[in-house]
N, C-alpha and C positions, 0 to 999 in steps of 0.2 A: 121077378124076373122081367130083365130089360131085352127090349126085343131088336137082335140084332142085323134085319136086316136094311140092306143100303138100297135107296130108289133112285133113280137114277130120270133125268128130266128126259122127255120127249122130243126126239130127234126134230121133229117139225115147230116147234114152238116158238115164235115168235116171227118165221120167215114170212115176207112179204115177195107178192110179186109187184113190184113198183111196171113193169111191162105191161100189164095188164088194165093198170087205173090211169096210164097218163098216152095218148095217141098225139102227136105232134102235127100238127097241121102244115107246116113247110118240112116236106122229105127232100134231102137231097140225095142223087144218087152219086155213087162213088166216080163214076165217067164224067160227072159233072166238077167232082175236085179236080180232078186230076188235068183239066181239059183248061181250068182258072191256074193253075199251080202252072201248067206250060207258058199260057198266055202271061201271067206274071216275070216269067223267069225271060221271054221274048222281049216285053217291054224294057224290063231290066238292062236286057245286051243292048238293044237301040239305042236307049239312052244315053249308055258309056259311049258307046261308037261314037254318038255325034254332039 
C-alpha cells in the first residue's frame, strides 16, 4: 500500500538574517544625505548663474 501523505517544507527553512551578520562601520544619517543633496543642488544653481 502506498503512503498518500504529502509533507510540506518548513516555513523557516533557508531564511538568513543578514542584518545580524554584518554591521557597517560607516553610518550615514538621513539628515546628512538630505543636506548633501541640497548642497549639490545649490552648487549646480550657482554654477549655472555664473
